[in-house]
C-alpha positions as CSV (number, residue, x, y, z in Angstrom):
1,M,18.4,29.3,12.0
2,E,17.1,27.3,9.0
3,K,13.8,27.8,7.4
4,I,11.5,25.2,8.4
5,T,9.1,23.6,5.4
6,F,6.0,21.8,5.6
7,V,7.5,18.4,5.3
8,G,10.1,19.1,7.9
9,A,7.5,20.3,10.4
10,V,5.6,17.1,10.0
11,K,8.6,15.0,10.2
12,I,9.6,17.0,13.5
13,G,6.1,16.6,14.9
14,L,6.1,12.9,14.1
15,N,9.5,12.0,15.2
16,K,9.1,13.9,18.5
17,Y,5.5,12.3,18.9
18,A,5.8,12.2,22.7
19,K,8.6,14.4,23.3
20,F,7.2,17.5,25.6
21,A,10.6,19.1,26.3
22,G,12.1,21.5,24.4
23,R,10.6,24.3,21.8
24,A,8.4,24.3,18.6
25,T,8.8,27.4,16.3
26,R,5.4,29.1,15.0
27,P,6.1,27.7,11.5
28,E,6.5,24.1,13.0
29,F,3.5,24.4,15.1
30,W,1.1,25.8,12.3
31,Y,2.4,23.6,9.8
32,F,1.6,20.6,12.0
33,V,-1.7,22.1,12.7
34,L,-2.4,22.3,9.0
35,F,-1.3,18.7,8.4
36,T,-3.6,17.4,11.0
37,F,-6.3,19.3,9.1
38,L,-5.5,18.0,6.1
39,V,-5.5,14.5,7.2
40,S,-9.0,14.9,9.0
41,I,-10.1,16.0,5.5
42,V,-8.8,13.0,3.8
43,T,-9.7,10.4,6.6
44,G,-13.2,12.1,6.7
45,T,-13.7,11.6,3.0
46,I,-12.3,7.9,3.2
47,D,-15.1,7.4,5.9
48,A,-17.8,9.0,3.9
49,V,-17.0,6.6,1.1
50,L,-16.5,3.3,3.1
51,F,-19.3,4.1,5.6
52,P,-22.0,6.1,4.0
53,G,-24.6,7.3,6.5
54,D,-28.2,7.3,6.1
55,A,-29.5,10.2,4.2
56,S,-32.9,10.4,5.8
57,A,-31.4,10.3,9.4
58,G,-30.6,14.1,8.9
59,V,-27.5,16.1,9.4
60,L,-27.1,15.5,13.2
61,S,-27.2,11.4,12.8
62,S,-24.6,9.4,14.1
63,T,-22.3,7.7,11.3
64,N,-19.5,5.4,11.6
65,T,-16.2,7.2,11.4
66,P,-13.6,4.5,12.3
67,V,-10.7,5.6,10.1
68,S,-11.0,9.4,11.2
69,D,-11.3,8.0,14.8
70,F,-8.2,5.9,14.6
71,I,-5.9,8.6,12.8
72,S,-7.4,11.1,15.4
73,L,-6.3,8.9,18.3
74,L,-2.9,8.6,16.5
75,L,-2.3,12.2,15.9
76,L,-3.5,13.4,19.6
77,L,-0.3,12.7,21.4
78,P,2.1,14.2,18.6
79,S,-0.4,17.4,18.5
80,L,-0.2,17.8,22.2
81,A,3.5,17.5,22.3
82,V,4.0,20.2,19.5
83,F,1.4,22.4,21.5
84,V,3.2,22.1,24.7
85,R,6.5,22.9,22.8
86,R,5.0,25.9,21.2
87,I,3.8,26.9,24.4
88,R,7.3,26.8,25.9
89,D,8.8,28.6,22.9
90,T,6.7,31.5,24.0
91,G,8.2,31.6,27.4
92,R,5.6,30.0,29.2
93,S,5.3,26.9,31.5
94,A,3.3,23.9,30.1
95,K,1.3,24.4,33.3
96,V,-0.9,26.9,31.4
97,L,-2.5,23.9,29.9
98,F,-4.2,23.4,33.3
99,W,-6.5,26.3,32.2
100,S,-8.1,23.6,30.1
101,L,-9.5,21.8,33.1
102,L,-11.6,25.0,34.0
103,P,-14.3,24.6,31.2
104,A,-14.3,20.9,31.9
105,L,-15.1,21.2,35.5
106,L,-17.8,23.9,35.0
107,F,-19.2,21.6,32.4
108,I,-19.5,18.8,34.6
109,F,-20.9,21.0,37.5
110,A,-23.6,22.4,35.2
111,L,-24.3,18.7,33.9
112,V,-24.9,17.8,37.5
113,M,-26.8,20.9,38.6
114,A,-29.0,20.3,35.3
115,L,-29.6,16.4,35.8
116,P,-33.0,16.8,37.7
117,T,-34.6,18.7,34.7
118,L,-32.7,16.5,32.0
119,M,-34.1,13.5,33.7
120,Q,-37.7,14.5,33.0
121,L,-37.1,14.6,29.3
122,D,-37.4,11.5,27.1
123,F,-34.7,11.9,24.5
124,N,-35.9,8.8,22.5
125,D,-39.4,10.6,21.8
126,P,-39.4,11.9,18.2
127,T,-41.8,14.7,19.0
128,L,-39.4,16.1,22.0
129,L,-38.4,19.2,20.1
130,E,-42.0,19.9,19.1
131,R,-43.4,19.4,22.6
132,L,-40.5,21.6,24.0
133,A,-41.5,24.5,21.3
134,N,-45.3,24.3,22.5
135,L,-44.6,24.4,26.1
136,D,-46.9,26.8,27.9
137,P,-44.9,29.0,30.1
138,V,-47.8,29.3,32.7
139,A,-49.0,25.8,32.7
140,D,-45.5,24.2,32.6
141,K,-43.9,27.0,34.8
142,E,-42.0,24.6,37.1
143,F,-40.6,22.7,34.2
144,V,-39.7,25.8,32.0
145,D,-38.0,27.4,35.1
146,G,-36.0,24.3,35.4
147,L,-35.1,24.2,31.9
148,V,-34.0,27.7,31.8
149,A,-31.9,27.2,35.1
150,A,-30.3,24.1,33.4
151,I,-29.4,26.0,30.3
152,L,-28.0,28.8,32.4
153,W,-25.7,26.5,34.4
154,F,-23.9,25.8,31.0
155,V,-23.3,29.5,30.1
156,P,-20.1,29.8,32.3
157,A,-18.7,26.5,30.9
158,I,-19.2,27.8,27.3
159,V,-17.9,31.5,28.1
160,S,-14.8,29.9,29.9
161,S,-14.1,27.5,27.2
162,L,-14.2,30.4,24.6
163,A,-12.0,32.5,26.9
164,V,-9.3,29.5,27.2
165,Q,-9.2,28.8,23.6
166,L,-8.8,32.6,22.7
167,Y,-6.0,32.7,25.2
168,Y,-4.4,29.6,23.7
169,L,-4.7,31.3,20.3
170,V,-3.0,34.6,21.5
171,V,-0.2,32.6,22.9
172,V,0.8,30.2,20.0
173,L,0.5,33.3,17.6
174,Q,3.3,35.2,19.9
175,K,6.9,35.4,18.4
176,S,9.3,33.1,20.0
177,N,10.8,34.2,23.5
178,S,13.8,31.8,23.3
179,A,17.3,33.1,23.8
180,D,18.7,31.8,20.5
181,S,16.2,33.5,18.3
């Protein structure tokens, strides 16, 4: 078995951009992850230079990132393909990817359950956070109870998301389970 290099892994990942069959070794997978990470840094820098955000808007303000978004969309399929091949290399079926649906379904369920409380909030109000911080638990008991319940609906979605991501991390860190290695 020949030793794979960073450039070799990137070539394999991009040449097999939509090939979900086969296997991907640990180095092939992690080199491709490193490649996508480095590409995201470069495209983020390009976006920051070409489309500077409003400094007074704050950290959470929305900024234009068309270069990053476009490149991320281009790399989505090859990244998913190399991930599926890596899952297969550990001896598992690609069906384990369906575990990703659990947090998504729980999040949608939580959103539906929290919708009545969220509909009471005016998200365009600049004083919303200040008003929420100064809520009187006795006077606004019904709203506070609804807000706490809405937040609690998201806990299972967050916990299951963390559990699924931890499972995937453990899987991709495992040694190859292929017969030829």
